[in-house]
Phi, psi and omega in degrees: 000133182279326180225161178252134181245157171241172180301329179289338181274349186281151175273130176273126182229122184243135179242124174265131186217166176251132187297330183247014182277121181297323179292323177296317179298315180297314180299315182291318185281344179248287187296307185293315182304310184288323177295318180298319179301325182283334186233020186300336180282347184236007183232138167259110185258128181233135177251133178237114176285111187231296175079171178269088187229162171222158182239151177232127177279130179255101182302327183293332178254347185059033180232162173263144174246132184255138176238120181259152182305320184257027174091181184295329177298324178291319175302317178295315179300317177298320178298314178299313181299317183290334182275348178275149170268109188241129175278176189295336184261324187293341177303326182292337179292327181294340181266000000 
């Protein structure tokens, strides 16, 4: 190693993804994985399951209803991903 880094020296990089999106899976398993391997000593990588979704407020229930681009299974998948405590490497196992 040419230099020594601390957590304060690292670049924070956040990726927003959709749990059932084929393009997100392809991007993560190819581009992100190999790039991360090259710079893992200098990057804090965070994944946020977000997706192309919209919400509708339902006054009768006083709750929000979410609609995801790839259907209700994707909304459920995003919910599961966000509720897990995932370290930087194990996220790739989910894909």
